[in-house]
Structure formats: C-alpha cells, structure tokens
C-alpha positions in Angstrom: -22.3 -7.9 25.4 -19.1 -9.5 26.8 -15.9 -10.0 25.0 -17.0 -13.5 24.4 -20.2 -13.0 22.3 -18.8 -9.9 20.8 -15.8 -11.8 19.8 -18.8 -14.8 18.2 -20.3 -11.8 16.3 -17.4 -10.5 14.9 -15.3 -13.7 14.4 -15.0 -13.9 10.4 -14.1 -10.1 10.1 -11.4 -10.7 12.6 -10.6 -13.7 11.0 -10.5 -11.7 7.2 -8.1 -9.0 9.2 -5.9 -11.2 10.4 -5.5 -12.5 7.2 -5.1 -9.5 5.9 -2.4 -8.4 7.8 -0.5 -11.5 7.2 -1.0 -10.6 3.6 -0.3 -7.4 4.2 3.0 -8.3 6.0 4.4 -10.5 2.9 3.0 -7.3 1.1 5.2 -5.1 3.1 8.6 -7.5 2.1 7.6 -7.6 -1.3 7.1 -3.1 -1.5 10.5 -2.9 0.9 12.7 -5.6 -1.4 11.1 -3.6 -4.8 12.3 -0.5 -3.1 15.7 -1.5 -2.3 16.4 -3.1 -5.6 14.9 0.3 -7.4 17.1 2.8 -5.5 19.9 0.4 -5.6 19.8 0.2 -9.4 19.3 3.8 -9.8 22.0 4.6 -7.2 24.8 2.3 -8.5 23.8 1.8 -12.2 22.9 5.3 -13.4 24.3 7.4 -10.1 20.3 8.6 -9.5 20.1 9.8 -5.5 17.0 9.0 -4.2 16.2 12.6 -3.7 17.1 14.2 -7.0 14.4 16.0 -8.7 12.8 14.3 -11.5 10.2 16.8 -12.5 8.6 20.4 -10.8 5.2 20.1 -10.0 3.5 23.4 -12.5 1.9 26.2 -10.9 3.4 24.9 -7.1 6.9 25.6 -5.8 6.9 21.1 -5.3 8.7 18.6 -6.8 8.1 15.0 -7.9 11.3 13.5 -6.9 13.1 9.5 -7.5 11.6 8.4 -4.1 8.2 9.5 -5.1 9.0 6.7 -8.3 10.9 4.2 -6.5 8.1 4.4 -3.8 5.0 4.1 -6.4 7.1 1.1 -8.4 7.0 -0.8 -5.1 3.4 0.0 -4.6 2.4 -1.0 -7.9 4.3 -4.6 -7.4 3.2 -5.1 -3.9 -0.6 -3.8 -5.0 -0.9 -6.4 -7.3 0.7 -9.5 -5.0 -1.5 -8.4 -2.2 -4.3 -8.6 -4.8 -3.7 -12.1 -5.7 -3.5 -13.1 -1.9 -6.6 -11.5 -0.8 -8.9 -12.7 -3.4 -7.6 -16.3 -3.2 -7.2 -16.4 0.1 -8.5 -13.6 2.8 -11.6 -12.8 1.0 -12.2 -15.9 -0.8 -15.5 -17.0 -2.2 -17.4 -18.9 -4.4 -19.1 -15.4 -5.8 -15.7 -13.8 -7.1 -16.2 -11.6 -10.1 -13.9 -11.5 -12.7 -10.6 -10.7 -12.3 -10.5 -7.0 -13.6 -13.9 -6.3 -11.7 -12.2 -7.0 -8.7 -8.9 -5.9 -9.1 -9.4 -2.2 -10.8 -11.5 -1.4 -7.8 -8.4 -2.7 -5.4 -6.4 -0.8 -7.2 -8.2 2.5 -7.1 -8.3 1.6 -3.5 -4.7 1.2 -3.0 -4.2 4.4 -5.2 -5.9 6.5 -3.1 -4.3 5.3 -0.2 -0.9 5.7 -1.6 -1.5 9.1 -2.8 -2.3 9.9 0.9 0.8 8.1 2.0 3.1 10.0 -1.1 2.1 13.3 1.4 2.9 11.6 4.1 6.3 10.0 3.0 7.1 13.6 1.1 6.6 15.3 5.1 8.5 12.1 6.7 11.4 12.9 4.0 12.0 16.5 4.0 13.9 18.0 6.7 12.2 20.8 7.1 9.3 19.4 8.4 7.9 18.9 11.9 7.2 15.1 11.4 10.5 15.3 9.1 12.9 11.8 10.3 15.9 13.0 11.4 18.7 13.5 9.0 21.1 12.9 11.8 19.7 9.6 12.5 18.8 8.6 9.3 21.9 9.7 7.2 21.8 6.6 4.7 25.0 5.2 5.9 23.7 2.2 6.0 20.4 0.3 4.5 19.2 0.9 8.3 20.0 4.0 8.5 18.2 4.7 5.0 15.5 7.7 5.5 13.5 6.6 2.6 13.4 2.7 3.7 12.1 4.1 7.7 9.4 6.6 5.9 8.1 4.1 3.6 7.9 1.8 6.4 5.6 4.5 8.1 4.2 5.2 5.3 2.6 1.7 4.8 1.6 1.3 8.8 -0.5 4.9 8.7 -2.6 3.9 5.4 -3.0 -0.2 6.1 -6.4 0.0 8.3 -8.0 2.6 5.4 -6.7 0.0 2.7 -8.7 -2.6 4.6 -12.2 -0.9 5.4 -12.5 0.1 2.0 -11.3 -3.0 -0.1 -13.7 -5.3 2.5 -16.2 -3.4 2.2 -16.0 -1.9 -1.8 -13.7 -4.2 -4.0 -14.7 -7.7 -2.2 -18.2 -7.2 -1.0 -19.7 -4.4 -2.8 -18.2 -6.1 -6.3 -19.1 -9.6 -5.9 -22.5 -8.7 -4.4 -23.1 -6.7 -7.7 -21.3 -9.7 -9.5 -23.4 -12.5 -7.7 -27.0 -10.2 -8.5 -26.0 -9.9 -12.2 -25.4 -14.0 -12.2 -28.6 -14.4 -10.4 -30.6 -12.3 -13.2 -28.6 -14.2 -16.2 -29.7 -17.7 -14.7 
C-alpha cells in the first residue's frame, strides 16, 4: 500500500490525532499554569516546599509529597478542560452520550495515565533515581530551572499517546456506540 492510500485510509484518525494534540497542547499550558500557581501560592502564602512530605504511604518507605498534590490538582483542572474540548471538537458527533457518561470514562483513563505519570514524576524528582533530573541544572533558582515543572512536562509527553488511544477507543467510541444502540432501541 502506498503512502497516499495509507493516508486516505487513516485520514479521519490522523485528523483526530492532530486535534487531540492541539487540545493536549492547550491542556499542557493549562496544566503548567495551574501547577506553577499552586506551587507559588503554597510556597509564598504557606511556606511549603514542593518536596515536603504530606503523608507516608503505609507499609512502605515511600511518601506522598506536596508536588504529588500540586500535580494532581493541575491534572484535574487540565483533564476537565481537555474533556470539554475533545468532546465538542476532536471527537464530535451527533451521537454524543450524556455528559457524565462520557466524562467518567475520560476521567478514569486520565487517572490511569496519571498514576503511571506519578511514578514517572517521582523518579524524575528523586535525586537518587537513575532517571532523576540533575539537581545542578534544575536547582529551582528560577522558573525555567524548576525541576518540578520539567518533570511534569516530561510526564505529560510520555503518557499522552496511551491517553489518546484509550480515549479514542473507549471514551469516545465505545461509550457513544453503546449510547447509539440504546437510543435506537428506545426510538
């Protein structure tokens, strides 16, 4: 099969992927802005450092740190904005299911990717991790040298492809197909 035929065959999916990336790009901006604002407010208003321990994880030597909380807050805000844009633009169709019937799967997919991302961001932030970002470069002396911000960006890039595939196949295809079948049976 030549490249032109291949492109024609997968044109709709490629267009959806391009739209998903644009929405994701905006989501990255939303995510980073919320992360920076949360980090700065916590530091300046409450004297908290992003690496401070929030709670220990029972039966393990590991801890939940402030940056885990900040990253999760940023994720939740960006996830909702991404859902709205993907619902009404990327995966638009006349066969949309009820808002909550599509949002819960989208959130669950996002949370699954976020849990993998949390492991990755923990490894990137940890000074003794083999993939830890170097503290001499990312010394938190300025916004561009803040380790947390770069770790968050790397995490987002790594989990985006899985997020796209799962949302395309489950949230916006399977949920809408089920909704379409239910609508057809009722009508």
